[in-house]
N, C-alpha and C positions, 0 to 999 in steps of 0.2 A: 503493499499500499504506499503510494507516495506521500511525502510530507506536505503538509499544507503552506509551507513557506520555504523559502531559501536564504542563504546567508545574507545575500544582498538586501532583502526585504527587512530582515532583522536588523542590519546596520541603519537602514533608514528609519525604522521604528525607533532604535535607540537614540539617534540623532534628534528626533523630534521630541522624545522624552527628555533628554538632557538639555536641549536649548529651549524647551518649554514653548514650542510653536513651529508651525510649518515653514514660515518665512525665513526664521533664523536658521532652521536645520537645512533648509534648500541653500541658503548662502553659504553654510559651512560645508555643504557636500558639493557644491558647485553644480547644483542641479535646478532645473525649473521648479517652481513651487507646485505647479500642476502635476509634475512627475512624482514629487513626494507625497502629495496628497493622494493620488490614485495608487501608489504602492501601498500606503497604509490602509487605504480603503478595501484593497484587494486583499490584504492580509486579514482584516477584520472578516471579510466576507468568508475566506477559506477556513478560518478558525471559528466562524459563526460565534463570535464574541465581539462586544464593544470594548475597544482599548483605551479610548479617550473620551473624556467629558468635553464636548466643545461648546464653550462659553462665547459670548459675543466678542470679547477682546483676548481671550486667554483659553488654554486648553489645560486639562489636568488628567492624570491617569486613572482609570478606573481600578477597582481592586484586581480585576484580571489582567489589567495592563501592568500594574505593579509587580505581579507574579511573573509575567512575561519578561518585564525588564530584567529582573534579577537572573532569570534562567538564560535568557538571550546574552546577557554579558558574559556569564560563565562559559556559554557555548562558543561564543566569538573569540573569547581569549584563548581557549583550547585549540580552535581551528586556526588561528594566527600562530600558535606554538607549533602545530603540525606542519603548516606551510613552511615556516622558518626551517624546521629540521629537514623537510625535503630539499629546500634550496641549498642548505649546507651539505647535503649528500654530494651535491655537484660542486662543492668547494666555494659556494657564496657565503662569505662570513658577514654576520651582522655588522653594520658599520658604526654602531654606537653602543656604548655602555653608560647605563644611567646609575649613578651611585650618589647616594645621600650622605653627608658628613657634617657633624655638628662644627660650628664655626671655630671653636677652639682647637679642633683636630685638623681642620682644613687650613688653618692659618700656620699652625706650628709643628705639625707632625707629618701631614700627608704630601705636601709638595714634592718631595724628593721622589717619593713611590710614583707619584702620577706622572711625573716628568721622565722616570725611568721607563715605566710602561709605554709611554708615548713614544720614546726613542726606540724601543724594541719593535713596537707595531704602530708605524706611522699612519697606516690606512685606517685605523680604528678611532673613531671620534669619541672623546670622553664629555659626557655632561655631568657636572658636579652641582648637586643641589644642596643647599646649607638650610638646616633646619634643626629643630630639637629631636632628641632621640624617640621620644613618644610619638611625634608626627611622622618621622622617618618609619617607625614600625607600621604606622597606619597606611603609608604611601607604598610600602612593600607589599602589605596584605591587598591593597586595592589595585596592585599592578601598575602603579604610577612609577615606581622605582624597580630596577632589577636588583639592586644591592644596596646596603646601608651599613653604616658603623653605629652600633647601638650598645648600651650597657649590657654585659653579658646577664642573661637571665634564662637559666636552664629550665624554668617553669613555663616559658613561652614555647610550647611544642610545636607551634605553627610554623616557627622560624628554625632553619638550619643555621647553627651559629659556629664559627671558628674563632677561638680567642686570638687576639691581635696583640694586646698589650696590657700590662698592668702598671699604673701610674699613680704617684702620690699626690692626693689633694692637699694643698697647702693654704695658709692664710696668708693674704697679701696685704701688706701694710706700708705706709711711707717710712723711709729710713729714720725720721725723727719721731716715729711712734714708739712708745714704750715697749711694744711687744718686739721690736725689730732686733733688739740686742739679745733676745732669748732664743733658746733652742727650740723650744716648744711652748704651746698654750693649750689650755683645756678649751672644750667647746663652751662650757659654762662662761669662760671669760670672753670668748667671741661674742656670744649672744648678749653681753652687757654693752656692746659696742653698735653704733649705727651701721648698717650694712648695705652694700651696693650689690644687688643681686640680678641674674638673669630672670626672664619671665618664665612662667609655668611651662612645663614640657621639656626643658633643658636639663640635661644631667647635672650640670652645675647647680640648678635651683632644686632638683630633686634631692641631691646630696645634703644641701642645707636644711631642706624641709624635713628630711628623715632625722637628722641630727637633733633639730628642734623637737620633733616628736618624741624622740627617745628620752629627752630631758624634760618634757612637758614645758617647754619654753616657747614665747612667741617671738620670732625675729623682729628686730627694729629696723624696718626697711626704710631706708632713706631715699635710695634711687632704684629704679628698676631699668635695666638696659641690657639688650642683647649685643651691643657694640662693645668689643673688647678694648679698643682704643679709648673709647669714651668712658668706660669704667675704670681704666687705669688713670685717666685724667682726673676723674673725681676721687679716687683714692689717693692720688698725688697731692690733691689740694686739701686733703684731710676732712672731706665731708663724710668719710665712712671707709670701712674696709671690706674685703671680699674674699672669696676662695677661688683658686684657679688650680690647674694641673702644674706641677712644679715647672715645667719647661717654658711655660707661658710667662713667668716672672723673670725677664731678662734685663730690665732696666736697673742702672746703678742706683737711682733714687727710690727704688722699691725693694721691699725685703720679702722673701718667702720663708715663712715660719712653719714647722711641723705641727700637727696637732698632737695632743696627748691624750689618748694613744694615736699613734699614726693612722691615717685613713688612705686607703687605696681603692682605686676603681679598675675594674676589669672591663675592657672594651672588646667587642667582637665584630667580625664582618659577618653580615647575615643576609639570607634571602629566604623567599617562601619556600618550606619544606615540601619536597616533591616537584617544584617548579622546574620546567626545562630551561637549562642555562645554554645559550648559544655558544659557538666556539669563541667568539669575542669575550664574552662574560666569563666562560671557563678560563681562558687564557689570563684575564685579569685577576680571578680569584687565586689561581696557580702562582701569578707573579707576587701578588701581594703577601700570600702566605710564605712563599720562598724568601722574601726579603723582609719580613716583619721584624726581624732583628735590628733593622735600620730605623725603626720608629722610635 
């Protein structure tokens, strides 16, 4: 029995659902609006279902349309992976690797690895997305990213994780701050100070929030910024202190002080468990794991 739809019809349907209208979908697909409308109408007729509520100026999915949207997205992702695999049998390598990296790692840890990989594989395009580790996890799960660097979390069974590095989280203060001459400070002492923190979703912020929760303390947040240079400038001017990975604190007028007890973060390269990795992606994973001692 033939299926009541084809992949092209599903792609058109998803475009209408994602763009919230036939006109915007037609523009995104470079098709005539009449062709998009007819494709959806034919799909509804073959399925004997109404997929969209058609209002005067907008459309919304019916419950049946919402179910098809989720199923169609998964089906098309699988079809794209199969198509890519077949292309690669003939030696056609995917031309892009999309990887998500938190800003602290992207600025201070990963540039040599990224440049080294590009030198070895000049034909592969690297797209680097900066975001917090929680958002990166969601983007990997949604197929928006192939790979990402996240905090190691064995409980996340949906991700394949390979540990990259373990790095110390330190307290960053101006040189004239009373903590600067000390070898270590307690978390209690840190929470007595005004803090400059990343926003929610970044491992830097999660680290501080977890410490505060363990101590039953409420952080005194003076500033929130995801910009490392701005955070350092605020700390340098004495408006607050912060925490960074040790390698990030390189300036002579800033001091990196260990916590007591010392705090370490484990970071991993991750992708969706069971996901197909193209030759380019596999080559990138192999290269990073082979050279992770350079991080």
